[in-house]
TORVEXMI-815687 format. One line per 8 residues: number of its first residue (from 1); their letters; for each residue x, y, z of N, C-alpha, C. Coordinates in Angstrom, 2 decimals, padded with zeros to 5 digits. Example, Ala and Ser with C-alpha at 12.3 -4.5 7.8 and 13.67 -1.06 7.14 Angstrom:
2
1	AS	013.19,-005.69,007.80,012.30,-004.50,007.80,013.20,-003.30,007.80; 012.85,-002.25,007.08,013.67,-001.06,007.14,012.90,000.03,007.87
***
This chain:
210
1	MTRSKNSL	000.99,-001.18,000.17,000.04,000.04,-000.06,001.00,001.18,000.05; 000.80,002.22,-000.91,001.31,003.41,-001.06,000.95,004.43,-000.01; 001.74,004.98,000.88,001.52,005.90,001.91,001.42,007.44,001.14; 000.45,007.82,001.69,000.28,009.51,001.51,001.56,010.34,001.81; 001.90,011.36,001.07,002.93,012.10,001.63,002.62,012.64,003.00; 001.42,013.03,003.27,001.12,013.49,004.53,000.81,012.57,005.50; 000.95,011.25,005.47,000.48,010.31,006.32,001.60,010.15,007.33; 001.50,009.70,008.42,002.23,009.34,009.41,003.40,008.27,009.14
9	DESGEHAP	004.56,008.40,009.43,005.54,007.22,009.45,005.39,006.64,010.80; 006.29,005.62,011.09,006.41,004.82,012.35,006.73,005.86,013.26; 007.74,006.80,013.18,008.15,007.63,014.09,007.27,008.90,014.34; 006.16,008.89,013.67,005.36,010.13,013.90,005.80,011.25,013.22; 006.74,011.19,012.51,007.40,012.52,012.08,006.68,013.54,011.32; 005.54,013.21,010.63,004.80,014.14,010.24,003.67,014.79,011.05; 003.60,014.13,012.26,002.50,014.63,013.22,002.39,015.98,013.42; 003.67,016.58,013.85,003.62,017.96,014.39,003.25,019.11,013.16
17	AVGVASYA	003.55,018.72,011.86,003.31,019.76,010.91,001.73,019.47,010.69; 001.23,018.29,010.61,-000.15,018.30,010.52,-001.05,019.10,011.65; -000.59,018.71,012.86,-001.09,019.49,014.27,-001.08,020.77,014.04; 000.08,021.35,013.85,000.40,022.78,013.91,-000.58,023.50,012.37; -000.75,022.92,011.48,-001.64,023.32,010.36,-002.96,023.33,010.88; -003.52,022.34,011.60,-004.91,022.31,012.04,-005.06,023.25,012.98; -004.11,023.51,014.01,-004.45,024.47,015.01,-004.32,025.94,014.53; -003.58,026.10,013.55,-003.56,027.42,012.81,-005.03,027.81,011.99
25	KGAAKRDE	-005.28,026.53,011.49,-006.60,026.93,010.78,-007.84,027.13,011.88; -007.75,026.42,012.84,-008.78,026.60,013.84,-008.68,027.78,014.80; -007.54,028.42,014.88,-007.23,029.64,015.60,-007.67,030.76,014.40; -007.48,030.55,013.28,-007.98,031.68,012.36,-009.45,031.77,012.14; -010.28,030.54,012.36,-011.42,030.56,012.30,-012.18,031.22,013.54; -011.52,030.93,014.52,-012.01,031.51,015.98,-011.68,032.92,015.84; -010.73,033.30,015.38,-010.57,034.91,015.30,-011.55,035.49,014.51; -011.70,034.88,013.37,-012.97,035.22,012.34,-014.24,035.40,013.09
33	ILTGLMRK	-014.73,034.49,013.64,-015.78,034.55,014.34,-015.89,035.70,015.45; -015.05,035.75,016.29,-014.82,036.77,017.25,-014.65,038.24,016.84; -013.92,038.27,015.60,-013.81,039.71,015.25,-015.19,040.16,014.39; -015.86,039.07,013.73,-017.06,039.41,013.07,-018.10,039.93,014.19; -018.29,039.15,015.36,-019.37,039.42,016.37,-018.94,040.71,016.82; -017.75,040.95,017.18,-017.28,042.32,017.74,-017.81,043.55,016.79; -017.63,043.32,015.60,-017.82,044.52,014.59,-019.56,044.64,014.68; -020.38,043.52,014.90,-021.74,043.71,014.86,-022.23,044.27,016.20
41	LAAQELRN	-021.49,043.87,017.42,-021.98,044.21,018.53,-021.57,045.85,018.55; -020.44,046.13,018.23,-020.00,047.62,018.34,-020.79,048.44,017.68; -021.49,048.01,016.43,-022.53,049.01,015.67,-023.77,048.74,016.17; -024.06,048.07,017.41,-025.25,047.72,017.83,-026.30,047.13,016.85; -025.61,046.32,015.90,-026.58,045.43,014.98,-027.18,044.17,015.90; -026.41,043.93,016.92,-026.89,042.70,017.79,-026.88,043.28,019.15; -027.94,042.93,019.87,-028.11,043.37,021.27,-028.52,042.15,022.13; -027.63,041.83,023.00,-027.97,040.47,023.81,-028.39,039.48,023.14
49	PSLREIGR	-027.40,039.11,021.94,-028.05,038.00,020.88,-027.94,036.66,021.31; -028.93,035.91,020.80,-028.80,034.39,021.22,-027.84,033.91,020.21; -027.61,032.62,020.46,-026.62,031.78,019.71,-027.16,031.57,018.25; -028.15,031.53,018.06,-029.04,031.39,016.79,-028.77,032.82,015.97; -028.92,033.82,016.76,-028.96,035.14,016.07,-027.64,035.52,015.66; -026.57,035.04,016.58,-025.30,035.37,016.18,-024.74,034.61,014.91; -025.43,033.27,014.93,-024.87,032.48,013.70,-025.53,033.17,012.38; -026.69,033.63,012.49,-027.44,034.27,011.29,-026.58,035.37,011.00
57	ALGIQPAH	-026.25,036.30,011.92,-025.54,037.37,011.62,-024.07,037.20,011.10; -023.52,036.18,011.36,-022.23,035.93,010.88,-022.25,034.97,009.71; -023.34,034.33,009.26,-023.44,033.44,008.38,-022.73,032.11,008.62; -022.99,031.71,009.92,-022.41,030.26,010.32,-023.35,029.52,011.31; -023.32,028.41,011.00,-024.08,027.46,011.72,-023.79,027.65,013.46; -024.98,027.73,014.18,-024.68,027.67,015.51,-023.76,026.58,016.04; -023.88,025.43,015.60,-023.02,024.27,015.99,-021.65,024.50,015.80; -021.22,025.20,014.63,-019.70,025.42,014.37,-019.25,026.45,015.39
65	ILYYFGSR	-020.11,027.37,015.91,-019.62,028.38,016.75,-019.36,027.77,018.16; -020.31,026.82,018.49,-019.98,025.97,019.62,-018.71,025.06,019.65; -018.45,024.55,018.42,-017.16,023.82,018.34,-015.76,024.81,018.60; -016.03,025.86,018.30,-014.82,026.90,018.59,-014.85,027.60,019.86; -015.92,027.60,020.31,-016.05,028.46,021.84,-016.77,027.56,022.79; -017.33,026.54,022.51,-017.81,025.78,023.66,-019.46,026.28,024.06; -019.72,027.60,024.23,-021.09,028.06,024.61,-021.05,029.47,024.14; -022.20,029.93,024.35,-022.47,031.19,023.92,-021.71,032.34,024.83
73	EDLLQAVI	-021.90,031.85,026.17,-021.16,032.62,027.33,-019.82,032.71,026.96; -019.20,031.64,026.52,-017.73,031.52,026.41,-017.27,032.63,025.23; -018.15,032.73,024.38,-017.96,033.40,023.12,-017.98,034.85,023.43; -019.04,035.33,024.33,-019.14,036.52,024.81,-018.05,037.03,025.79; -017.78,036.12,026.64,-016.35,036.44,027.31,-015.31,036.77,026.66; -015.08,035.95,025.53,-014.07,036.27,024.64,-014.04,037.56,023.95; -015.30,038.12,023.73,-015.35,039.27,023.15,-014.68,040.50,024.23; -015.17,040.37,025.47,-014.85,041.22,026.56,-013.23,041.19,026.83
81	LRWDEDAR	-012.75,039.83,026.68,-011.23,039.66,026.96,-010.55,040.46,025.73; -011.01,040.36,024.52,-010.39,041.01,023.34,-010.39,042.34,023.57; -011.66,042.83,023.78,-011.97,044.37,023.94,-010.87,045.09,024.94; -010.68,044.14,026.10,-009.66,044.64,027.09,-008.36,044.62,026.55; -007.80,043.51,025.77,-006.62,043.58,025.36,-006.30,044.68,024.44; -007.30,044.99,023.53,-007.05,046.01,022.52,-007.21,047.31,023.29; -007.80,047.45,024.23,-007.90,049.01,024.84,-006.46,049.00,025.62; -005.95,047.93,026.14,-004.60,048.01,026.92,-003.46,048.27,025.98
89	SRDDRSDL	-003.62,047.76,024.88,-002.52,047.90,023.64,-002.52,049.26,023.21; -003.62,050.10,023.20,-003.72,051.24,022.66,-003.35,052.35,023.81; -003.20,051.81,025.04,-003.09,052.85,026.05,-001.78,053.39,026.10; -001.56,054.98,026.10,-000.44,055.60,026.22,000.13,055.68,027.70; 000.97,054.55,027.99,001.41,054.61,029.50,002.47,055.73,029.81; 002.87,056.41,028.84,003.66,057.57,029.15,002.74,058.86,029.58; 001.66,058.62,029.43,000.61,059.83,029.99,000.34,059.55,031.32; 000.73,060.34,032.31,000.11,059.87,033.49,-000.74,060.70,034.08
97	TLGRFVRQ	-001.62,061.46,033.33,-002.64,062.44,033.77,-004.00,061.72,033.70; -005.07,062.14,034.18,-006.50,061.69,034.32,-007.04,061.80,032.80; -006.57,062.78,032.06,-007.20,062.88,030.98,-007.03,061.55,030.00; -006.28,060.71,030.16,-005.88,059.47,029.42,-007.06,058.67,029.79; -007.62,058.73,031.16,-008.80,057.82,031.35,-010.02,058.26,030.68; -010.09,059.72,030.64,-011.17,060.33,029.83,-011.17,059.97,028.27; -009.92,059.76,027.78,-009.87,059.50,026.34,-010.13,057.89,026.06; -009.95,056.90,027.20,-010.42,055.62,026.88,-011.83,055.59,027.03
105	IERNLAIP	-012.59,056.45,027.87,-014.09,056.54,027.82,-014.75,057.02,026.43; -013.98,058.00,025.82,-014.20,058.40,024.54,-014.36,057.48,023.44; -013.29,056.54,023.55,-013.24,055.36,022.66,-014.44,054.39,022.87; -014.86,054.18,024.15,-015.77,053.37,024.46,-016.95,053.83,023.86; -017.30,054.98,023.83,-018.67,055.64,023.48,-018.90,055.44,021.84; -017.63,055.13,021.18,-017.66,054.68,019.62,-017.98,053.23,019.46; -018.11,052.45,020.60,-018.47,050.95,020.49,-019.57,050.70,021.54; -020.61,051.24,021.30,-021.78,051.27,022.46,-022.22,049.69,022.82
113	GIVHLYLT	-022.27,048.81,021.58,-022.66,047.48,021.97,-021.53,046.76,022.75; -020.52,047.02,022.80,-019.48,046.16,023.37,-019.57,046.79,025.00; -019.92,048.14,025.26,-019.94,048.51,026.43,-020.95,048.10,026.94; -022.11,048.00,026.39,-023.26,047.29,026.69,-023.12,045.68,027.46; -022.46,044.98,026.59,-022.02,043.78,026.84,-021.06,043.61,028.13; -020.05,044.68,028.19,-019.24,044.71,029.35,-020.08,045.04,030.65; -020.88,045.98,030.62,-021.60,046.19,031.71,-022.67,045.11,032.29; -023.06,044.54,031.20,-024.03,043.34,031.55,-023.14,042.31,032.23
121	FAAEAVDP	-022.01,041.83,031.75,-021.22,040.80,032.38,-020.69,041.23,033.68; -020.25,042.74,033.82,-019.72,043.01,035.09,-020.82,042.73,036.09; -022.05,043.12,035.88,-023.16,042.88,036.92,-023.37,041.48,037.25; -023.25,040.50,036.13,-023.35,039.18,036.37,-022.41,038.55,037.20; -021.30,039.18,036.83,-019.81,038.60,037.64,-019.71,038.76,038.99; -020.64,039.62,039.67,-020.66,039.72,041.00,-020.73,038.31,041.70; -021.34,037.43,041.17,-021.52,036.17,041.74,-020.08,035.50,041.66; -019.51,035.29,042.98,-018.23,034.44,042.72,-018.20,033.32,041.90
129	EHPAHDFF	-019.24,032.63,041.79,-019.16,031.34,040.81,-019.22,031.72,039.25; -019.44,032.88,038.98,-019.49,033.37,037.54,-017.81,033.29,037.01; -018.14,032.51,035.68,-016.68,032.19,035.11,-015.95,033.44,034.91; -016.55,034.71,034.96,-015.83,035.92,034.53,-015.33,036.79,035.82; -015.68,036.14,037.04,-015.59,036.94,038.15,-014.26,037.26,038.53; -013.19,036.53,038.51,-011.80,036.89,038.59,-011.28,037.80,037.66; -011.87,037.52,036.34,-011.29,038.53,035.27,-011.76,040.11,035.66; -013.05,040.12,036.34,-013.39,041.40,036.52,-012.93,042.05,037.81
137	RQRFLRVR	-012.66,041.14,038.79,-011.97,041.47,040.02,-010.70,042.06,039.67; -009.94,041.25,038.85,-008.49,041.73,038.56,-008.43,042.93,037.79; -009.46,043.20,036.92,-009.41,044.27,036.10,-009.87,045.62,036.89; -010.68,045.59,037.68,-010.95,046.56,038.81,-009.79,047.01,039.45; -008.92,046.00,039.88,-007.86,046.39,040.69,-006.77,047.09,039.86; -006.63,046.33,038.75,-005.66,047.20,037.77,-006.12,048.45,037.48; -007.19,048.82,037.09,-007.54,050.00,036.64,-007.70,051.05,038.03; -008.03,050.73,039.06,-008.04,051.53,040.22,-006.42,051.88,040.37
145	ASLAERIR	-005.57,050.70,040.30,-004.20,051.11,040.60,-003.60,052.13,039.66; -004.11,052.03,038.51,-003.59,052.95,037.18,-004.20,054.36,037.62; -005.35,054.56,037.98,-005.84,055.74,038.27,-005.37,056.23,039.52; -005.13,055.37,040.48,-004.39,056.05,041.87,-003.11,056.55,041.59; -002.36,055.87,040.67,-001.14,056.41,040.21,-001.09,057.84,039.60; -002.10,057.83,038.59,-002.24,059.23,038.05,-002.50,060.29,038.81; -003.62,059.86,039.79,-003.91,060.99,040.92,-002.64,061.27,041.95; -002.02,060.40,042.46,-000.57,060.82,043.14,000.14,061.73,042.43
153	KEQEDGTI	000.22,061.28,040.87,001.26,062.27,040.14,000.94,063.80,040.02; -000.44,063.87,039.88,-001.08,065.15,039.98,-001.07,065.87,041.40; -000.96,065.03,042.38,-000.93,065.41,043.86,000.50,066.01,044.00; 001.51,065.34,043.33,002.81,065.81,043.38,003.04,067.08,042.59; 002.41,067.04,041.60,002.34,068.24,040.80,001.63,069.48,041.24; 000.73,069.32,042.39,000.14,070.35,042.93,-001.27,070.50,042.45; -001.64,069.79,041.16,-003.14,070.10,040.73,-004.17,069.41,041.51; -003.88,068.50,042.13,-004.85,067.72,043.03,-004.19,067.75,044.55
161	SADLDADS	-005.23,068.14,045.62,-004.89,068.08,046.77,-004.35,066.88,047.41; -003.09,067.06,048.11,-002.65,065.97,048.50,-003.18,065.39,049.73; -004.26,066.00,050.44,-005.19,065.50,051.30,-006.14,064.34,051.17; -006.33,064.33,049.69,-007.33,063.28,049.33,-006.60,062.02,049.28; -007.48,061.01,049.36,-006.96,059.53,049.29,-007.08,059.21,047.87; -005.99,058.79,047.33,-006.01,058.38,045.91,-006.62,057.16,045.37; -006.67,056.32,046.48,-007.44,055.07,046.06,-008.84,055.17,046.10; -009.33,055.92,047.07,-010.69,056.35,047.14,-011.16,056.98,046.00
169	QARQLIAL	-010.58,058.05,045.62,-010.86,058.87,044.42,-010.77,058.09,043.08; -010.05,057.17,043.03,-009.75,056.16,042.03,-011.10,055.48,041.53; -011.56,054.85,043.10,-012.78,053.93,042.93,-013.89,054.84,042.42; -014.00,055.99,042.94,-015.10,057.02,042.53,-015.18,057.38,041.27; -014.01,057.59,040.58,-013.97,057.71,039.19,-014.23,056.62,038.29; -014.01,055.62,038.80,-014.46,054.18,037.98,-016.00,054.09,038.19; -016.42,054.29,039.23,-017.87,054.21,039.43,-018.63,055.28,038.66; -018.03,056.60,038.75,-018.81,057.53,037.89,-018.72,057.42,036.45
177	ADGLQLQS	-017.61,056.69,035.95,-017.33,056.33,034.36,-018.29,055.56,034.02; -018.45,054.32,034.85,-019.14,053.14,034.51,-020.90,053.64,034.55; -021.15,054.35,035.65,-022.56,054.88,035.65,-022.99,055.84,034.49; -021.97,056.62,033.99,-022.10,057.63,033.03,-022.28,056.80,031.70; -021.59,055.81,031.47,-021.60,054.96,030.19,-022.90,054.24,030.24; -023.45,053.88,031.34,-024.64,053.19,031.32,-025.74,054.01,031.19; -025.69,055.45,031.50,-026.74,056.34,031.31,-026.68,056.64,029.88; -025.49,056.68,029.22,-025.37,056.99,027.77,-026.13,056.06,026.70
185	LVDPGVNA	-025.94,054.84,027.44,-026.72,053.75,026.46,-028.21,053.83,026.46; -028.78,054.45,027.84,-030.23,054.59,027.93,-030.55,055.86,027.18; -029.88,057.03,027.47,-029.94,058.13,026.74,-028.83,058.55,025.95; -028.81,058.52,024.59,-027.76,058.88,023.89,-027.41,060.44,023.98; -028.16,061.18,024.61,-027.69,062.42,024.90,-026.80,062.69,025.70; -026.62,061.74,026.45,-025.63,061.74,027.72,-024.19,061.58,027.32; -023.41,062.68,027.33,-021.81,062.49,026.84,-021.00,062.30,028.04; -020.96,060.84,028.34,-020.05,060.38,029.53,-018.71,060.84,029.40
193	ANDLNAAI	-018.16,061.00,028.35,-016.51,061.54,028.46,-016.58,062.76,029.04; -017.52,063.99,028.39,-017.48,065.23,028.83,-017.83,065.43,030.37; -018.90,064.70,030.80,-019.27,064.65,032.24,-018.18,064.18,032.94; -017.61,063.12,032.75,-016.31,062.71,033.42,-015.23,063.64,033.56; -014.92,064.31,032.28,-013.93,065.46,032.31,-014.18,066.59,033.22; -015.56,067.09,033.33,-016.17,067.99,034.15,-015.75,067.66,035.58; -015.94,066.27,035.97,-015.83,065.88,037.25,-014.17,066.01,037.83; -013.47,065.74,036.85,-012.08,065.86,036.98,-011.61,067.23,037.17
201	RALRVHSQ	-012.19,068.19,036.37,-011.78,069.52,036.39,-012.23,070.05,037.75; -013.32,069.54,038.15,-014.03,070.16,039.51,-013.17,069.72,040.62; -012.52,068.56,040.57,-011.59,067.99,041.48,-010.34,068.71,041.61; -009.86,068.95,040.63,-008.66,069.95,040.56,-009.00,071.23,041.13; -010.06,071.94,040.66,-010.39,073.33,041.11,-010.56,073.46,042.46; -011.31,072.30,043.11,-011.73,072.05,044.46,-010.25,072.11,045.34; -009.32,071.31,044.89,-008.35,070.93,045.40,-007.35,072.34,045.37; -007.23,073.10,044.32,-006.64,074.27,044.46,-007.15,075.32,045.34
209	AR	-008.42,075.21,045.71,-009.18,076.40,046.36,-008.79,076.09,047.96; -008.35,074.92,048.21,-008.14,074.43,049.85,-007.19,075.15,050.09
***
């Protein structure tokens, strides 16, 4: 019997090449599904979609989606992880002012569907048993630490009062930003970035008046 060029020999020499090719193809398909869904969500073409609705929008059978992601929840969680990774990759770490936080919120306003998904998952992840609980806990800690660092820098520069607790102010800014983004989803007339910027300006003015 003549062996195919791509078949395994007794040492399994060809197995790695076949495995790598299969993995790469699967990773590419997974990325295609994830990227397509993010575009649909960002443009608000889908809102809290069922697996069937996702499949219809992407032109793919729900069973194929489950093959690559396991469940609808796994897929939506992957969207949040990708969004977070993208946001972190665009973050200008050389800018240690609170204005950087405002610009992040401005970028979020351009993808309201992703923000809706994020806020929905964040509320559900309050449950310690939720699969995304640890992700949100770590994310809040990371964002709070980053904001507190910027507040301390402005305290050193004299634009924010040194009497204020940086960690407490950071938590308040996160709560304000999330609340404003939620309001902007309900009422498009609310500009979350402008209101957040106004709160930061008020913080600085109040500090300088002390």
